[in-house]
N, C-alpha and C positions, 0 to 999 in steps of 0.2 A: 537909523536903519543899520543893520549889520552888513558887512561886506558880502556875506553869503546871500543875503536877501537881494542886494543890489545886483549881484551876479545873475541870480535867477530871473530877476525882473528884466534885465537886459537881454538875456538869452530868450526869454519868453516873448519879448517885444520883437526881437529879430526873427524868431520862428514864425510868429504871427504875420509879420510883414511878408516874409517869404511865401507863406502859405497863401495869403490873400492875393499877392501879386501873381503867383503861379496859377491859382484858381481862375483869376480874371483872364489870364492869357489862355488857359485851356477852354474856358467858356467862349471866348471870342473866336478861337480856332474852330471849335465845334459848330458855332453858328455860321462861320464863314464857309465851312466845308459841308454844310447840311445837305445841299443839293448837288454837290460835286460828284459826278459819276466816276472821276479818276481816282477817288480815294479807295484803297483796297481794304475791305473790312476783315480780311483774313488775319486773325491774331494767333493762329495755331503755333507759330514759332516763338511766341513770347515766353511761354513757360520754360522752354528749353534754354533760352538765353539768359533768363533771370532767376532760375531756381536757387542759385547760391545766395541771392539777396534775401529771399524768404527764409532760408536756413540760417543766415546770419542774424536776422531779426529774432527768430525764435530762440537761438542760442543766447543772444544778448539779454532777452527778457528772462530766460531761465536763469542766467547767471546773476542778474539783479535780484530775482526772487531768492536764490540761494544765499547771496551775500547779505541780504537783509536778516536772514536767520543767523548769520555768523556774528555780525556786529551791528548795533543800531546806527552807527555813522553812515552805513550804506543806504539808509532810507532815502537819502537825497538823490540816489541814482535813478530811482523810478520816475520822478517828475522830469529829471534831466533827459532820460531816455524818451519820454513822451514828447518833450520839446524837439529833440533831435528827429524823431519820427515825423512830426508836423513839418519841420523844415525840409526834410528829405522828400516829402510829398510835394511841397511847393517847388523844389528844385526839379523834380521829375517833369513838371509841366514845361519847364524851360529846356530840358534835355530832349523832350519828345520831338521827333522830327516831323510828325504829321501836323503839328500845330504851328509850323513855321509859315511865315508869310511870303 
């Protein structure tokens, strides 16, 4: 196996573990708060607070697509960006204040 393949396998395994652990935490939090009347379902402020993250994701994806056209070596950035996105989704479940116990 090449060093690059080992790197991607390790990154993929870490991203998968983070995503599954975060998903399990999110599901447990949702089940716990299912009948909780104290939970505020208002999410109107979420877009105002996190708009820059969406913009960064679009910019990163556009940059990767552009760079693949510049040189074939950048073809590896696409899968790496997908793994980073999966890991970030898993981390978001841990950062979420509403799923705290």
